[in-house]
C-alpha positions in Angstrom: 27.1 -23.6 16.6 27.3 -19.8 16.2 24.4 -17.5 16.7 23.1 -15.2 14.0 24.4 -11.6 13.5 22.6 -8.8 11.7 24.7 -6.1 10.0 23.9 -3.1 7.9 25.6 -2.0 4.7 27.2 1.4 4.5 27.8 2.9 1.0 31.2 4.1 0.0 30.0 7.7 0.6 29.1 6.8 4.2 25.3 6.5 3.9 23.5 3.6 5.5 20.4 2.9 3.4 18.8 0.8 6.2 19.1 3.7 8.7 17.8 6.1 6.1 14.8 3.8 5.4 14.1 3.3 9.1 14.2 7.0 9.9 12.2 8.1 6.9 9.5 5.4 6.4 9.0 3.8 9.9 7.2 5.0 12.9 8.8 4.7 16.4 6.6 1.6 17.0 7.9 0.1 13.7 11.5 0.8 14.7 11.0 -0.8 18.1 9.4 -3.9 16.6 12.2 -4.3 14.1 14.9 -3.8 16.8 13.3 -6.3 19.0 13.1 -8.8 16.1 16.8 -8.3 15.4 17.7 -8.8 19.0 15.8 -12.0 19.0 17.5 -13.2 15.8 20.9 -12.4 17.2 20.3 -14.8 20.1 19.4 -17.8 17.8 21.5 -20.6 16.5 18.7 -21.7 14.2 16.2 -19.3 12.7 12.5 -20.3 12.8 10.9 -21.0 9.4 10.2 -17.9 7.3 12.1 -15.5 9.6 14.6 -14.7 6.8 13.8 -16.1 3.4 14.8 -15.7 -0.2 12.7 -13.1 -2.1 11.1 -14.7 -5.1 13.1 -14.5 -8.3 16.1 -12.5 -6.8 19.3 -13.1 -5.0 18.0 -11.1 -2.1 16.6 -12.2 1.2 13.9 -10.5 3.2 13.5 -10.3 7.0 9.8 -10.5 7.8 8.4 -8.4 10.6 4.9 -7.0 11.2 5.0 -3.3 11.8 2.5 -0.7 12.9 -0.3 -1.6 10.4 2.3 -2.6 7.7 4.6 -5.4 6.7 8.3 -4.4 7.2 10.7 -6.0 4.8 14.3 -5.2 5.3 16.1 -6.6 2.3 19.6 -8.1 2.3 21.8 -11.1 1.7 23.2 -13.9 3.7 26.9 -12.9 3.6 29.0 -15.2 1.5 31.8 -17.1 3.2 30.4 -16.1 6.6 28.5 -18.1 9.1 25.0 -16.9 10.1 25.3 -13.2 9.0 22.4 -11.4 7.5 23.5 -8.1 5.9 20.7 -5.6 5.5 21.0 -3.6 2.4 17.9 -1.5 2.5 14.2 -1.8 3.3 10.7 -1.8 2.0 7.1 -2.0 3.0 5.2 -5.0 1.5 2.0 -4.0 -0.1 -0.5 -6.6 -1.3 2.1 -9.3 -0.9 4.7 -7.5 -3.0 7.7 -5.3 -2.2 7.6 -2.2 -4.4 9.8 -2.4 -7.5 11.9 0.7 -6.6 12.8 -0.9 -3.2 13.8 -4.1 -4.9 15.9 -2.3 -7.5 17.6 -0.3 -4.8 18.5 -3.4 -2.9 19.8 -5.2 -6.0 22.0 -2.2 -6.8 23.4 -2.2 -3.2 24.0 -5.9 -3.4 26.1 -5.4 -6.5 28.1 -2.7 -4.9 28.8 -4.9 -1.8 29.8 -7.8 -4.0 32.3 -5.6 -5.9 33.9 -4.7 -2.6 32.5 -1.2 -2.2 31.3 0.3 1.0 31.5 -1.3 4.5 29.4 -2.9 7.1 28.4 -2.1 10.7 26.5 -3.9 13.4 22.8 -3.4 13.4 22.9 -1.6 16.8 26.1 0.3 16.0 25.7 4.0 15.2 
């Protein structure tokens, strides 16, 4: 059985929203925790419960990771017609059990772009 792969979406104009989010909103400690989590996921054949789960009322999935006094929530999709690939579209910080609406709307827009065939993908650790 194949292990999981984590990829990042890159818009048609070359911007990676996940990288932008990580560099703008996350501390160094947050980025290390998230990278460590992705490394662990990429070694798994079967994810533990709640590692990546569907976000309520959307077609999006969230990767759950505890950050530096915050809840990191990279948002993405399980790639259609692929085996065990989580595509990060963008990110958010959960507050009071909810991801801010602007972060959800951004991820929904990016999902639509990807589904239409716009943009590209790169590996999580590829820069």
